[in-house]
C-alpha positions in Angstrom: 135.0 49.5 146.6 132.9 51.4 149.0 133.6 55.0 148.8 132.3 57.8 151.1 132.5 61.1 150.0 132.1 63.9 152.9 130.8 68.0 151.7 129.2 70.6 153.8 132.2 71.5 156.1 133.8 74.9 156.8 133.9 77.8 159.6 131.2 78.7 161.5 130.8 80.9 164.7 130.0 79.7 168.1 126.4 79.1 168.4 125.8 78.5 164.9 124.8 76.1 162.9 126.0 73.2 159.7 125.2 70.5 158.1 127.2 67.5 156.3 126.6 65.2 154.1 128.0 61.9 152.7 127.5 60.0 149.5 127.8 56.5 149.2 129.2 54.7 146.5 126.7 52.6 144.9 129.6 50.1 144.2 128.6 49.0 147.6 128.5 44.9 147.9 126.5 45.1 151.5 124.2 47.0 153.1 126.3 48.0 156.5 124.4 47.7 159.7 125.0 51.3 160.6 126.7 54.4 159.2 128.5 56.9 161.2 130.4 59.8 161.5 133.5 60.2 163.8 135.7 63.4 164.2 139.1 64.1 164.6 140.9 67.2 166.1 144.8 68.3 165.7 146.7 65.8 168.5 143.4 63.6 169.6 142.4 60.4 168.9 139.1 59.9 166.5 135.8 59.8 168.3 132.6 59.0 168.0 130.3 61.4 167.1 126.9 59.4 166.1 125.7 56.8 163.7 122.1 55.7 162.7 120.7 52.3 161.9 120.7 51.9 157.9 117.3 51.5 157.2 116.4 51.2 160.2 116.0 54.4 162.3 118.1 53.7 165.4 120.4 56.7 166.6 123.3 56.5 168.9 125.3 59.7 170.1 128.1 60.9 171.7 127.1 62.5 175.3 128.9 65.8 174.4 126.3 66.0 171.0 123.8 64.7 172.2 121.0 67.6 172.1 122.6 69.6 169.6 123.6 67.1 166.4 121.2 65.2 164.4 122.0 62.0 162.1 119.8 60.9 159.5 119.6 58.7 156.0 117.9 59.1 152.6 117.9 55.4 151.3 116.8 56.5 148.0 119.5 59.1 147.5 122.3 56.6 149.6 123.2 59.6 151.8 123.6 59.9 155.0 123.7 63.4 157.1 124.5 65.3 160.1 123.0 68.5 161.4 124.9 70.3 164.1 123.6 73.4 166.0 124.5 75.4 168.8 128.2 74.6 167.7 131.2 75.1 170.4 135.1 75.8 170.1 135.4 72.3 171.0 133.7 70.8 168.1 136.2 71.9 166.0 137.8 68.7 163.6 137.9 66.6 160.6 134.8 64.9 160.4 134.5 61.3 158.9 132.0 59.4 157.4 131.9 55.7 157.9 130.0 52.4 156.8 129.5 49.7 159.2 131.5 46.7 158.6 129.2 44.1 158.9 125.5 43.7 157.8 124.1 42.4 160.9 124.2 43.3 164.9 122.4 43.2 167.4 123.3 47.0 168.9 124.9 50.5 167.1 128.4 50.2 167.7 130.6 53.6 168.4 134.2 52.4 167.5 136.4 52.9 165.3 137.3 49.6 164.6 134.1 48.1 164.1 133.6 51.0 160.7 135.4 49.0 157.3 134.9 52.2 155.0 135.8 55.7 155.8 135.5 58.9 153.9 138.3 61.5 153.4 137.0 63.9 156.1 135.9 67.3 156.0 137.0 70.2 157.9 134.4 72.1 160.4 136.1 74.8 162.3 134.2 76.9 165.2 135.5 80.3 166.1 134.7 81.6 169.4 
């Protein structure tokens, strides 16, 4: 079974930066088309943040984070990262790493139902 483990969350002041990491278990039996980050704030639905095509480099961002967040990958380490700059209080949420349920697509998806495997989440809190 695929395991995803996030790390790097914490508390930061508005305008600050944080980096998140997602380690992908070596037991993965297929290469997901994309890896993504989602987030969920209290009382809100889980929302898409960013995604990257695994071994392809193409990226896709939610409008709310475009220009502030950067998603990247390291194939050798089976890891995905999310660098978050210029953080705002509204970025406060639990951030989840997710693996695409498919190995092939025509475009990267931002829909939660297209991601089959999820990490346990890491809390990011941005104070004003």
